C-alpha positions, 0 to 999 in steps of 0.5 A, a space after each residue: 717102658 709101656 702102661 700095664 694093661 691090667 686096670 688100675 683100681 683104688 682102695 674104696 672101703 665106703 663101697 664095701 661098707 655101704 653094700 653091707 648097709 643096703 643088703 642088711 637094711 641097716 640105717 647108718 654106720 651105727 647100726 652096722 658097727 652093732 652088727 659087726 660088734 666093733 666101736 662105732 669109731 672103728 667103722 668111721 676110721 674105716 670109711 675115712 681110709 684111716 684104718 684098713 679093712 683087716 682080716 677080722 673085720 672082713 671075716 665079720 662082715 662075709 658072716 654078717 651080709 653072706 656076702 663072699 669074701 671075694 666080692 667084698 675084696 672086690 668091692 673095696 677097690 673101685 676102678 680108677 677114673 682115666 684123669 687118675 691113671 
């Protein structure tokens, strides 16, 4: 079988959280949790990949940051390093 030609991606929620923090000029995850109206542990669990970014949080991220859903979803997927393929 041949390898797929599609670029592989790895789920990286920290990238999208950092992008929103930067865009909104927030200091940290606690400030982001206040803007998104979720408890701080929710942001921590998302950052550490123990909780996926669900539809509700994704919509809140979009509403708070004005970043398109498509762009937020693209930020969540980081290209896989060649050593991981």
